[in-house]
N, C-alpha and C positions, 0 to 999 in steps of 0.2 A: 417363538423361540426355536432356534435351530441348533442342534447338537453337531458341532463341527467334527468332520472326519479327520481328526488329527492323528499323529503317529504315537500317541500316548500308550505306554505299555499297560496302563490301567484298563484300557479298553478291552483287552483280552487277558486279564489277569488270571482267569480260570485256566486257559491253555498254558500259560507260563508255569503256574504251580503244578499242574498235572504232568507237564513235560518233565519237570525236575524230579517229581516223585517217581514216575515210571522209569526214567533213566537211572536214578539212584537204586531202585529196586532191582533192575536188570543187572546193574554192576555188582551189587551185593550177592545176588544169587550166582552169578558167574564166578566171582571170587571164591565163594564157599564150595561150589561144584569143582572148580579147578584144584582146590586143596583138600578135597574129600571132607569138607565141613570141619576141618581141624586146623586152627590157626594159633600160632603163638602170640603173646601180647605184643611182641615187636612187629610181627607181620600185620596184626590188626591196626597198629598205629600207622604203619607205612601205607596200607591200603586205604585207611580212613582219610589220611592227608591227601593222597592222590585223588580219591573220590570227590572231595570238596573242591579241589582245584579243577577237576573235570567239569563239575557243575557250574563253577564260576565262568570257565571258558565258554560253556554251552550258552549261558545266559548272555554273556557279552556278544557272542556271535549272533544270537537271536536279535539283540537290540541293534547291532550294526547293520545286519542284512534285512531288518524289518520283517522278520519271518512271519509275524502274526498279522501283518497288514492284509486286510481283505480276506482273512482266513475262511470266513463263512461262505465266501463267494467262489472259492477255488474248487475245481473239479478233482477227481481222484488222481489223475495222472500228474497234475500240477502239484498236488499235495505230496505225492511220493517223491517227486524231484526235490521239493523244498526240504523234506525230512532227511533225504539222503545227503544233500549238500550240507545241511546243518550238522549232522552227525560226523560226516567226513571231515569238515573243517575243525570240529571239536577234537577229534582224534589226532588230526595233523598238528594242532596247537599243543596238545598234550604231549605228543612224542617229541616235538621241538623243545618244549619245556624240560622234559626229562633228559634230552641230549645236552642242552646247555648246562643243566645242573648236575650232569654226569650221574644220573640215577637209572639209566636204561637197563643196566644189568640186574637191578633189584626186582624187576617186575617181568612177568611172563607175557610173551606176545599173544599167547592164547587168550588171556584175559581181555586184551584190547580188541582182538578180532571178534570174539564172541560177544563182547559188549556192544561193538559197532553193529554186528549183524542183527542180534536180538533187539538192540535199541531201535533200529530202523523199523523192524517188524512190529514191535509193541507200540511205539509212539505213533506210527502210521495207522495201526489198527484202532487204537483208542481215539485218535483224532477223528477218524471217519464216524465212529459210533457217537462221539460227543457232539460233533457238528450236526449229525442227523437228529439227535435228541433236541438240541437247541433250536434248530429250524422248525421242528414240529411244535415245540413249546411256544415259540414266538407266534406261529400261525394260530395255534389253538387258543392262546390267551388274548389274542388281538392287540398285543403291545406294539407291533410294528406300525410305523406311520403309514397312513393311507394317502396314496398319490393319485391325483386327477390329471389326466392328459388333456391339455387345452390346445387345439390345433385346427387347421383347415385341411381340406382334402389333398392339397398339394404337398403337405408335410406329414400326412398321416403315417406313411411307411417309415419315414425318418424317425418319428417319435416312437413307433412300435419297436423298431430295431434297437433304439437307445435303451428302452426300459426292459427289454427282454433278452439282451445280448448275453447276460451272465446266467449260469445255471441256477443261481440263487441271488435274489436281491433283498436288501435290508428294508424293503417296503412292499406293501401290497397295492396293486393297481385298483383303484376305486372304479374306474371306467374312463370313457373318452367323452370330452365335450367337443363335438364337431360343429364349428361355428358357421360354416358357409353352406351346409346341407342339412335338411331336416330328415335325419335318419335315426331318431331316438327309438331305442328298443332293438335295433339291429346289432349284430355281433361281428367283430372283426378278429381274424386269426392273429395271435400275438406275433407269430413268425410263420413263414411259409413251411418250415420244417417242424412245426409244433402243432399239437392239437389244442393248446390253450387258447382261450378266447377272451377278448375284452369287449364289454358292452358299451354302446354309445348311450350315455345316460342323460345328456342334455344338449341343447343347441344355444345359439346366441341369445335367444329371447329369455330363456329360463336359467341361464348359467349362474347369475348372481343369486337368485333365490335358491338354487340347488346347493350352492356353496354354503349359504347361511344355514340351511336346514339339515345338511348331512355332515358326517364326520370326514373332514378333509384336512389333513395335516400339511400336505405339500402339493404344489401344482408344477407340472412340467409344461412349459408353454413354448410353442414355436408357430409363429404366424407370419404370413407374407406382409400383412399390413402393419407397418412399424408403429403407426399412431395408435391403432387399436391395441396392439401388444402393450404399449406403454400405459395406456389407460387401464387395462386389466391388471397389469403388474401393480399399479398404484392402489387399485381396489383390493387386490389380494393382500397387500401389505397392510392396508387399513384394517382388514379383517383378521390380521395376526397370522396369516398363512405364509409359510416359507415358499419362496418361488425359485424354481430352477428354469433358466432361460436357455434354450438352444442357441448356440452362437451363430445367429443368422443376421441379426441387426445390431447396431451400435447400442451400448447401454451406458448411460451417464447418470450421475446424481442419484444412485441407488445406495441405500444404507447397507453396511456390513457385507460388502461384496467379496466373494471368493470364487476362483476358477477351479472346477473339479471335473471329474469324468463320470458320466453315466453310461455304463457299457463301454463302447468305444467312441462315444461322442463327448466333446467338450461342452460343458454347461457353466453358466454363471449363476451362482446361488446368492440370493439376497433375502434378508430377514430382518425383523425388528430388533433382534438381539441374537448374538451367537455365544454359545456356551462350549467351553472345552470339555472333553470327556472327564477329565479329572475333577472339574467343578461339579458336574452332575453326579459323579461317583461319591464325592464327599457329601453332597446334599442328600442322596439316597441313604448313605451310611448314617447320617444324622436322623433321617426319618425312621430307619429300622430301630435304632437305639431308642429314640423317643417313643416309637410305637410300642416297643416291648414294655418299657416302663409305664407308659400310659395305659396299656391294656391291663396290667397288673393293678394299677390304681383304680381303673374302671371296675374291675372285679370286686375290689374292697368296697368301693362306693355303692355298688349294686346291692351288696348285702345290707347296707345301711339305708339307702334311699328307697329301694324297691318297696319294702313294706309300708313306708311312710306315704309314697305316692299312691299305692293301691288302696290304702286306708282312706285317703281323701277322695279318690276317684277310681273305681274299679277299672282295670284294663292293664295293658302291658306297661312295664316300666320304661321300655325303650320306645322312642318315636322313630319310625322308619319312613323315609320319603325318597322318591326318585329325584335325584339332582343331576345337573349337567356338569361333566368334567371336561378334561382337556379336549379342545376342538369339537365339542358336541357329544362326547361319549356319555352314556347314561350309566348311573350306578346308584346303589341304595346307600343313603346317607343316614347315619345314626346319631341320636341325641337322647339324653335322659328326658323323659316326658315331663314338662313343666306346665302343660296346658291340659284342659279337659279333652277327652277323646274325640269330641265333635268339633274341635277347634277349626279344622279346615273348612267344614261346612259353614260355621258361623262367620268365617272370614268375609264371605260375600256380603253379609249384612253390615259389616263394619267398614267397608271400603271407603265410604264417604268421610270417615274420620282418619283416613290414612295421612300420616304426617310427612311422608316422603313424596317428593316430586319426581315421578317416574315409575319404574316397574316394580320396585321393592315395596313391601308393606311394613310399616312401623307405626306403633300407636302407644301413647303414654297411658298408663293404667289400663292396659288391655284386659277386658273382662274374661277373656278366655284362659288367663293364667290361674292356676289352682292357688287359692289363698294360702298363705303360710308357707308350705313346703315348696310350692312352685316359685314363689317370689324369692325365697332364699336360694334355691338352686340357680336361678338366673342372676341374682345379685353377686354370687361368688363364682359365676361362670362354670358351675359344676355340670351343667347340661352339655357342655362341649366335650367332656372326656370320652364318651363312646366313639367320637370321631377318630380316636387313635386306632380303632379297628380299621377304619378306612385308610389311614396312613400306612398301617402294616400291610394291608392288602395291595397298596399301590394306587388306589383310586385318588387319594389325596396326598398332600405333603404337609409337613409341620407348618411351613410358611408358604403362602401363596396368595391367590385371589379368592374372593367369596364365591362358592358354587351356587349358581342360580337355580331356581325351581324350573320345572318344565314349562310352566305357564309364562314365566318371565322370558325364557329362552326363545319361545315361539314368536315373541314380539321384537327380537333383537334386529338391529341394523349392523352394518359392517363394522363400525368402530366399537360397537358393544361386544361383538364376537371376538375381537382382538384380545379381550381380557381372559379368554378361554384358551389362549395359545400356550398357557402354562398350567401345570396342575393346580387345582384349587387347594387352599390351605386352611388349617384350623385358625390361624391368625395371619395377619398381613398388614400392609401399609395403611389400609383403610381403617382397620380395627384400632391401630395405635395413633391414628390421626384425628380422632374425634368420635368414631363409631356412631352411636345414636344421636350425637350432636349434629351430624351431617344429615341434612334432610333432602339434598338434591342428588338423585341417582346419577346424574351426569358427573357429579364430583366424585362419586364412588368409582365410576368408570375411569375417570382421569387418573385417580390415585392408583388403581389397579394397573392401568397401562403404563404409568410412570414406573411402577415396580418392575414390570416385565422388561421395559426398555433399558433400565439401569441395573438389572439384577446382577448380583455377585454374592459370594459366600459372606463377605463382610456385611453386606446389607441385611442378609438373613439373620446373622447374629445380632445386629443392632436392633432389628424388629423383635427378635426373641426376648432380648433383655427389656425392651420397652413394654412388651406384653406382660412380663412378670410384674412390672411396676403398675401397669393399668389394672391388672387383676387384683393385686394386693390393695390398691387404693379404691377398688370397686368403682372405677370411672366408666361411664357409658353403658353400664348394664341396665337393662329394663326387663 
């Protein structure tokens, strides 16, 4: 799943809101200072109206000039120029409005001048601080996509320049796959004028195994051999990885193609599905709202269920396990414990009774389930509620694919990993399409990959409503 770099204002809604707040605050302070903090009701009304119009002009100019496009990648000089131009155009439009409406004589030129000067200083200053904070947070939290460079020796410099041309990139470089030379473990300078280095992490022999085992969200590929490039692009798409292709060879018959720029280089981006920023914004908004409600319900359920679970089998009320999230990221997955504390150890003894064909484990009348309370928790799907903690943290989504265990993930092939190109969810297409009635793991994979390829907000809402119906009818729970 690829998040399209559209021009949606939602992408940088934080900068939009903060700009308007800072400009409004500067304007109010300048007006109060100019009039010695004493204003008549008439003056307050006039300045309020003018302030609202100024903010509207500022917002319109921002949208027209695409001020927030690539804002995190701009350097200090470019940012200052952008802020200056935006404020200057706003003041020009405001003065033109006042001239046309014959209101120029009602307002002081000092107010406009000081608002422009301090507006530029304050907006420029806060933007630098906020961008620095966002960049550090993205790197620290590991939420930026990881990009693998796949190339040969003849295009190595071309690729390094492409991914390191900007002072800040919205991705982290995982390393370099150098296919025609065995130099694994060596390091390459990102640029001749930089001390940053990229490690060569794999070669042609172990590229595919590396991609399956590691967290790789995107690849940037540039190869002299067109046939080899096409075969690798097909493999990466099968694994659910977004592919950026340096415009060296012809590209045909690729799904969801868009032409973009990486640094100063034109690239063709292809992926199994493309999501607009506003779609992912709404999905995350739904996750936050559902997460907050779900965590509150989880707290209430804990007070009721925890004593009952502990009475039947001493131990923690929560079951915690490492699961695999988007593109191979590991996270701790939470559920109310419905099984005995030694359930994972006993699983090995029961593998012969596994009802699933494939990597998952399902068993009717599983003896590891705590009699009474454990069976009721599972029948009403109450064990799933702690996963709202994962949703709120951002490890999972309300609707998505099933998060596999570490043991399952280690056995994955390319088409299996494709189901991890989206955040895992509490519920999904598989859960509302039969759940435990489905005994073939490949069918689960097919449903998950179908969900990813056809995803949109309407599909999420449809699955959500079906989930309510399945839970209330207690279908598929074991």
